[in-house]
N, C-alpha and C positions, 0 to 999 in steps of 0.2 A: 722630689723625686721626678727619677724620668721618666718621661707620658714612652707605648712602647702599644705600636699596629700591628699584630700579628693575622696573617692572613693562609687557607687552609682555601688549598685548590677543588676541585674540579668531586666532593669528593662527593662519590658510587650515594646514586640516596635513601642521602641528607635529609630532613626535616626542622622544622623552624621547631616542630616538639623536640625531636633531639637532642638538638642541639639547648632546648631551653634546661634536661637533662643535662649536663656535659657539664652547662655554666650553672648549676645549682652543685656539683663536683667538685668546682674549681671554687669556685666559694667556700667548701668543706675542710682543703686543702690549702688556698692560698695560701692566710695569715703562717704555715710553716717556713715559706718562702719570701717571703716581706712583701708579696700582691698585694693588691687587690683589683677584684677588675670590674670594670667600672660596667662597658655597655656590646654587646655586641649585635653581627647583623649579618642578616645571612640569606641569601640568593638560590633558592629552590631546585630554579632553573639549569642552571650552571655546577650548581653544591659549592660556588664562594661562600665562608664561614669568614666574617671581620673578627680581628676583637682590640679592646683598650682595655691601654690597663695598667697599673700607677706604682713599677718597680723597682727594682738596686740593678739592678739589668735584664738585659733581653733570655742569658739563664736562666733563671728566675720564673718565668714565665714560661718559659720551655718547660722544665721539674714539676711544673705546677700540673698542667697539662697532662703530661706523660706518666704522674701519678696520678691526677686523676682518675681519669678515661684515656686512655692512647692519642689520643685522637692530636697530633701530632702538626705546629705551626708552618710551613714554607716556609715560609719568611717572616721576622719580623722587626720590625726594623724604629728605631724613637724616631717621635714628632712630638713636634708642638703646635701646640692649641692657636688658631685665632681663631675672633673673631668677624 
């Protein structure tokens, strides 16, 4: 399954705890869309968030976020993992 990285930019008032809660909500919804959210990264200073997921397509990633908590990504990129 393809791997996707999404970016949420300049989310005001974001904290690691708020993103952790949003991620828990993603996990509750993701199976409905065939998505598996793997990891996330938070930069509280800039308000930037990045999420990594296995998914059938970028639209499925967006649907999970929209239904789970409404925090829509600014960009979603298909990526390949390196070492």
